[in-house]
C-alpha positions in Angstrom: 73.6 34.9 129.0 75.2 33.4 131.7 74.6 33.9 135.7 75.7 37.9 136.9 77.2 38.2 140.0 78.5 41.0 141.8 82.2 42.7 141.4 83.8 42.2 144.3 87.6 43.9 144.9 90.5 42.1 147.1 94.0 43.2 147.4 96.3 40.3 148.4 100.5 40.8 149.6 101.9 37.3 149.4 105.8 36.4 150.4 108.2 34.1 151.3 109.5 34.0 155.4 111.2 31.8 156.7 110.3 28.8 159.3 111.7 28.4 162.7 113.0 25.1 160.8 114.9 27.0 158.5 112.7 26.5 155.5 110.5 29.0 153.4 107.0 29.2 153.9 104.0 31.1 151.7 102.5 34.0 153.6 99.8 36.8 152.8 96.7 39.1 153.5 94.5 39.7 151.8 91.7 42.5 151.8 87.8 42.7 150.7 87.8 46.4 149.7 84.4 47.0 149.7 83.9 46.0 153.6 87.3 45.9 154.7 86.9 42.8 156.3 90.7 40.9 156.2 92.5 37.7 156.7 96.2 36.4 157.0 96.8 33.0 155.7 99.9 30.7 155.7 98.3 28.6 152.4 95.9 28.7 149.4 93.5 26.6 151.1 92.9 29.2 153.8 92.8 32.2 151.1 90.1 30.6 149.5 87.7 29.8 152.4 88.1 33.7 153.5 87.7 34.4 149.0 84.3 32.1 149.6 83.3 33.5 152.9 83.2 37.0 151.7 81.9 36.7 148.2 78.8 33.9 149.0 80.5 31.5 146.3 82.2 28.4 146.6 85.9 28.6 146.0 88.5 26.6 143.4 89.0 22.6 143.8 92.3 22.4 143.9 93.0 19.5 140.6 96.7 18.9 141.9 98.1 19.7 138.7 100.3 22.7 137.5 98.5 24.7 134.9 101.1 23.8 132.6 100.3 20.4 132.8 96.6 21.4 131.8 97.2 23.1 128.5 99.4 19.9 127.6 96.5 17.3 128.2 
């Protein structure tokens, strides 16, 4: 059988916000349910860092491809 990991729960909110230059950008907030530790982020890299920090596990490694592109390869 594979490794066992503790169950971790997170609540995340992600929204679009207008930037000062008129463009839109994704923003977000994530909270770790067990510890109530929370963070705001402006990109998925910061979200990934928070998840890795709280869980003690390495985060995802982006491939630069969309999931739909992976299905077609």
